[in-house]
C-alpha positions in Angstrom: -16.6 140.0 -51.8 -20.1 140.2 -53.2 -22.8 138.4 -51.2 -25.8 136.6 -52.7 -27.9 136.0 -49.6 -27.6 133.5 -48.0 -24.6 132.5 -50.1 -21.1 133.8 -50.5 -18.9 134.0 -53.5 -16.3 131.2 -53.5 -14.6 132.0 -56.8 -14.9 133.8 -60.2 -14.4 133.3 -63.9 -13.0 136.3 -65.6 -12.1 137.0 -69.2 -12.0 140.3 -71.1 -14.7 142.5 -69.6 -16.8 139.6 -68.3 -16.7 138.7 -64.6 -18.8 135.9 -63.3 -19.0 134.9 -59.6 -19.1 131.3 -58.4 -21.3 130.6 -55.4 -21.9 127.4 -53.5 -25.4 126.3 -52.8 -26.4 123.0 -51.2 -23.1 121.5 -52.0 -23.1 122.5 -55.7 -21.5 125.4 -57.5 -23.4 128.0 -59.5 -22.5 131.0 -61.6 -23.9 134.5 -60.9 -23.5 137.9 -62.5 -25.2 141.2 -62.6 -25.5 140.9 -66.4 -28.8 139.4 -67.6 -27.1 138.3 -70.9 -24.9 135.9 -68.9 -27.8 133.7 -67.7 -27.5 131.2 -70.6 -23.8 130.9 -69.8 -24.7 129.9 -66.2 -27.2 127.3 -67.5 -24.6 125.9 -69.9 -22.0 125.5 -67.2 -24.6 124.0 -64.8 -24.9 121.1 -67.3 -21.1 120.8 -67.6 -20.3 120.5 -63.9 -17.5 117.9 -63.7 -13.9 118.6 -64.8 -13.5 115.1 -66.2 -16.5 115.4 -68.6 -15.4 118.9 -69.7 -11.8 117.7 -70.4 -12.9 114.5 -72.2 -15.8 116.0 -74.2 -16.2 119.8 -74.2 -12.7 121.1 -74.5 -11.7 118.7 -77.3 -14.8 119.8 -79.3 -13.8 123.5 -78.9 -10.2 122.7 -79.7 -11.2 120.9 -82.9 -12.8 124.1 -84.2 -10.0 126.4 -83.1 -7.4 124.2 -84.7 -9.3 124.0 -88.0 -10.0 120.2 -87.9 -13.7 121.0 -88.3 -15.4 124.2 -89.5 -17.9 124.2 -86.6 -19.5 122.0 -84.0 -22.4 122.1 -81.6 -22.2 120.9 -78.1 -25.3 119.9 -76.1 -25.9 121.2 -72.6 -28.7 118.8 -71.5 -32.0 120.8 -71.2 -30.2 124.1 -71.1 -29.6 124.4 -74.8 -26.4 124.1 -76.9 -23.2 125.9 -77.9 -22.8 126.5 -81.6 -19.0 126.9 -81.9 -17.3 128.4 -84.9 -13.6 129.5 -85.1 -14.3 133.2 -84.2 -17.6 133.1 -82.5 -19.6 130.8 -80.1 -23.3 131.2 -79.8 -25.1 129.8 -76.8 -28.6 129.0 -77.9 -31.8 127.7 -76.4 -33.0 127.1 -72.9 -35.1 129.6 -71.0 -32.5 132.4 -71.2 -31.8 134.8 -74.1 -29.1 133.6 -76.5 -25.5 134.8 -76.0 -22.7 135.3 -78.5 -19.1 135.6 -77.5 -15.6 135.1 -79.0 -14.7 131.4 -79.1 -11.3 132.1 -77.5 -13.0 133.8 -74.5 -15.5 130.9 -74.3 -12.5 128.4 -74.2 -10.8 130.5 -71.5 -14.0 130.5 -69.4 -14.2 126.7 -69.8 -10.6 126.3 -68.7 -11.1 128.5 -65.6 -14.2 126.5 -64.8 -12.2 123.3 -65.0 -9.5 124.7 -62.8 -12.1 125.8 -60.2 -13.9 122.4 -60.3 -10.6 120.5 -59.9 -9.5 122.7 -57.0 -12.8 121.9 -55.3 -12.8 118.2 -56.0 -15.4 118.1 -58.8 
C-alpha cells in the first residue's frame, strides 16, 4: 500500500496501463498518481464526486457518444475544465493542469470504477 503522508490509499482506479490511487482526506476522496499527466483527471473527478450525479448526467453523455447517438459531446467539470468526448478519444481540457487525451472506452471504465467506489463508500 502506498502512503501519501498523512493519508493512506483507500482504493484505486485501474485501466490499461493507468493506475490511480484513491485517498481519503478530511472526509472526502481524492485521486493521486505518480504521473503528472493524470492531474487533470483528478481535477475532473473532484468535480464529479457523487455517484448519483455521475449516473444521471456523465455516464449517459459518454454512452450517447459511444452508441453513435451523437458524434461528440462536451461535459463540464465545474472550474476544473471539461471533457471533450468523441467515439474513440476523450480529451480533458482546461483547468490549471495540462490537457490529457485517452481512449473513450478507458475513460468510461474509469468513470464506472469511480461510481462503484463512491457507492461502496456511501457517496
